[in-house]
C-alpha positions, 0 to 999 in steps of 0.5 A: 548468520543466515538470520542476519543475512535475511534481516539485512536484505529487508532493510528498506528505503527511508521514503514513507508512502502509504503505510510505510515500508513496515506496513506494506511488508506486514500486509504482504507477509499475511498474504503470503502466509494465507494464499494457496500453495498453488498461488505461492508457487506461482508468485515465487516463479513470477517474481524471479523474472522482476528486474530487481529480484536478484537485489532483493534476495542477495544473501538470503537463504534459499528457503526464504527467497520467495517470502523476502522477494514477495515482501520487497515487491510490495514496497517497490512502487514506493522505492522507484520514486527515488530510483534514477532509472525511472522518471516522473509521469508526463502530463498525458498518456503516462500508461503508454507503452514505451520500449526500454532496456529494462523490459517493462511497459515503461519507466514512469513512477506513476505517483498517481496510481497510489490513491483516489481523491474521493471528495469530503465536504464540511467540517471535521465533526460533520464530514460527508462525501460530496456525491455531486462530484464524481470526477475522482473516479477518472483513471488512473486511480488506485481503484482503476489500477487494482481492477486492471492489475488483478487481471494482468498478473495472470495474462499469459500474453505478457512476458513474465517480467511485465507480469512480475512488474504488475504483480509488485504494483498490485501488491503495493496498491492493495495495501495503499487502498486500505489506508484511509487517507489514500481514499479521500480528500478533504478540501484539497488537502491531498489526502492529509498531506497538507494538514500539519500536526504537532508534536513533529511537525508531521503531516497527517497523511505521514502520521497515518503512514507510520501508525503501525510502526517504523521498524522494518527489520525482518524480525520486527515485521514478522512480529507485527504481521503475526500479531495482526493475523490474530486481530479479528477482522470482518470481510476477509473475502470481500474482493471488490475494490469499491467496497474497500474504497467505501470502508476507507472513506467511512474510516477517514470520516469517523476516525481520521478527521473526526478525531481532530475535530476539537484539536487546537491550532498553533501556528497552523499546526493541529495539536494531536489530542490526547487518545488520538494515537491509541484510537488511530492505531486500534483502527489501523491494525484490523485495516492492515490485517484485512488487507493482507487476508484479502490480497492473499485470497485475491492472488489465490483466486487468480492462480487457481490450479 
């Protein structure tokens, strides 16, 4: 019964964004298992102040509430895209503090926080970064927000509810930036969102969102995360977000796009070549794994005794 209550508490929204919910929860699971006990206690305490904490842990056994809340917090910035309490960002000054009944900095969805469009030029077989265009660095981007949030979560001048809000965003965005199509755009394809694939049809971005699997039950996520923790990865303690961006850019060039260089087109949709999915999964697994290790290290560094 207890196991069933925990599983039910982790049923996530169907919206798929940058890694899907299963992917984000797996990254969070790894981080939770690998961060220090001091950091774990602090995030457990902070997340109790989150506006949706009670909903996340309803029916969950007491000893599992910290883990469940942490995993659900990692999906929250995607969930609010369909939450009527929140609204789309205004054209300007979307980061402004706007008083509201939830005690949050504002009630905007901040959809432009999830990615950075580092421009790629050339055909799929010979892509390179357009170094002449630096406009992609203009905030807000996933890179600028991670830089801000890693300080904000430990800012004692902020209320615990606001810090919990920023923590949920940090958990999510660290996962986002390790998905290669959240790092680049090729000829205004919006990180693969304008590239259609067959069979499906499915957008290239959505294809990569779900490459780790789509089962977001607790048992499935735990099995995925524990399997990912066995994957050999390099750079677990590289905590510079610009390094993460460079890694994602290189992966997008070498695997995401180059793997489609010889794909045939049918009615404007690229036919996924044989072997592409296996190659994509082999590339995505260590990427998600290292995201979890790095997230755990980052949070540990912020909450030292």
